[in-house]
N, C-alpha and C positions, 0 to 999 in steps of 0.2 A: 799076040799082044806085044806092043812095042815096049822096050826096056827104057827106063828113065836114064838120063845122062849119068855118068860116073866119073870119078877122078881119073887123071891120066895114070898110066901104068909105068913105073920106073923100077930100077934095080933096088934091092933091099938096102944096100949101103947108103945110097942117096936118100932113100925114103927115111932111114933112121936118122940121118943128119938133120933133115927138116923137122922130124918129130922131136929131136933133142932141142932144137931151137924153140919150138913151141913149148916144150916142157919148162923152159926158163920162165915164160910168161905164166904158165900154170902155177908154178911155185910162188911167183910174186903175188898172184891172185890169192893163193892159199894164205900167204903171210899177211896180206891186207885183210882178209877175212878174220884171221886171228886177232889182228889189231882192233878191228871193229868190235869183235866179241869182248875184248878186254875193256874197251870204252863202255860197252853196254853194261858190263858188270859193275862199273863205277857210277852209273846213273843214280840220282836220288830216287825216292819212292814216295807214293802218295797213299794215305790211309783209306781203307775201304771198310764200310760197316760189315762186321763179320756175321751179323744176324740177317742180312739180305736173304729173302726166302727163295729157295729153289724147290722144284718138285721132282722127286726121284721115284724109284720103283716102290719104295715103302711110304710114299706120301711126301708132304712138305718137310724140308730140312733147311737149316741155315747154311750159308756159304761156307762157314767153318767146317761143316761135316764133309764137304766135297774134297777136302784135303786127305781124308781117310787116315788121319793121324800123322801124315808126313808134313814136312816143313815147307814144301814148295808145291805149287799147282800150276799146270799148263792147261788153260781152258781154250778149247776150240769152239768158237761161236758159230753154230750151224743155222743158216737161214732156213725158214720154213714157210710154206704157202698153205695155210690152213684150209682144209676142205678139198684140196686138190689131190688127184691120184698120184701114185708113185712116179709115173712117167713124167709128171710135170714138176717134180721137186727139184730143188736147186742142184744143177749139174756140177757147179764148182765146189760147193760144200760137200757133195757126194764124193767127188774126186779126192779132196783133201782128207775127209774123215776116213775114207777107205784105205788110205795109205798107211795108217797107224795100226799095226797089227800086234807086234810084240812089245809088251809094256814092262817086262822084267828088268830091262836095262835102265829104264827111267826110274823104276822103283829102287834099284840098287844105288841110285844117286839121290834118293829121298825126294823124288818128284812124282806126283800123281798127274796122270793125264785124264781129262774128262771132257765130254762134249756138252756144251750148254746150248740147247736148242730153243729156237724162237717159238716153236709151236706147242700146243697142248701135249702133255706127256703121253696120254693113251694113244693118240693118233701117231705122234712122231716116234714113239718107241716101237710101234708096229713096223715102221720103216727100218729102224735099227735091226729088228729081228729078221726082216726080209733080207736085208743086206748082209746079215751074218756077222755084224760087228760086235766085239766083246768089250770095248771100252765103256767105262761108266757113262751113263746118259742122264741128263737132267733137263727139265723144261724150265725156262725163265718166265714166270708169270708176269702179267702186265704191270702189276704194282712194283715189280723189282727192276723194270727196264731202265728207268731214269737213273737209279742209283748205281746199277751195275754197268750198263752200256755207256752211260754218261755222254749222250749226244753223238755217239759213233753208230756205225751200222753193223748188223750181223755179217759174219764173214771174217771178222777180226780174230786174231790169236792174242791171248793175253797171259802174262806170267804174274803169279802172286807168291808172296812170302808170308808165312805164318810165324809170328813170335808170340808163343803162348796162345792167348785168346784174341790177339790183335791180328788183323790182316792188312797187307799192303800190296798195291799193284806196282810192279817194278818195271814192266815193259809191255808194249803192245805193238802190233803191226797189222797191215792189211795189204791187199793187192798182191803184187809180186813178192812182197816180204813173206808171204805165206808159203812160197815155194820150198823153203827149208823143210817143210813137212812132206814133200813129194819126191821120193827117190826115183819115181818113174821119169820125172823130168831130167834128173841128173844122168840117168842111163841114156835117155834119148839124146841129150847134149853130147854124148861121146860117140854116137853113131854118125855115119856119113851123111844121112839126110836130116839129122836133128829132129826137132819137134814137128816138122812139116807144117808149121804155122805161117801165116802170110806176112808176119812182121819180120821174120828172120832174114838176116843178111846171108843169103846162100847164092851159089853160082847160078847163072842163067839156066833155066830148065829144071832145076831141082824141084821135086814134088813139094807143094805147099797147099795141101788140100783143106786145111782147117783155118777158119776165121777165129778171132779172139772175142767173140760176143757170146760165148757159151758153147758155140759149135765145137770147140776143141775138146769138150768133155762129153759130147753126145755122139751116139751112133744109131741111125735109123729111128730117130724120134725119142730116144730115151738116154738118160745118163749111161755111158758105155758099160759100166760095171754091172748094171742091172741084168743084162742079157744072160750072163753066166748063172745068176741066181734063178732066173726063170727056167733056163735049161735044166737046172738041177731040181726043178719042181717046187720051188719055194713060192708061197702065195704072196702077191704084192697088194692085196686088198687092205687099204688103210681106213676103210669106212668113208671114202671120199664122198662129198656131197655135191661136187660140181663136175661137169663133164671134162674130159681130157682135151688138151689141145692148146690151151693158152700159154704163151711163152713168158718165162720169167728169166731175169738176169741177176747174177750176183752183183752186189755193190762193190 
């Protein structure tokens, strides 16, 4: 098997000098990120009806209950394709939802993380169980969509603040703005071949096997992270009513 191209080999002293030069740009990037976060903290906010209905493990609950008594809520809006099997569920939302594992650090800052899923609770929560996710999971019923999503599409990430019994939305993002949830991307960005996606500015001949139409999150016809669950013997039966094979993309 032929090896992919690799960077030139140089002595450590010269290599470290070039790395030090790059580090200056990295530090500037970090400081700019800090400045953007500071501006984000100074944004105004918009009030949201705290009684908007969600459906959780114990049945219908108001949005206020999703805070679990904390003052802040980070909601990850998970796209869902009702009636479709696990293999056809949203690969992008699966990627991002699966990145959030340890919640105690968020809780120590008075932040609750929860997934707000587009699909019916019974069906979509089977997917949560198959994937082994522990984060709180809620379904957004049809009558709550207009009030909560407000003309946007599932796949967004939104931040809320609770003041007593009042709820306010303070920030939301989508697209590549969601990458803050994905440490896997941060790790890949530090490796020599990067994300191996076809949009990246890489040297000639660098491996770029993945498109950005959902292909980057799939492997052999499924969201990539599903394979380890199947290998471990977990059942991916969601009670699907449609045959597998139809392609869906995140918005």
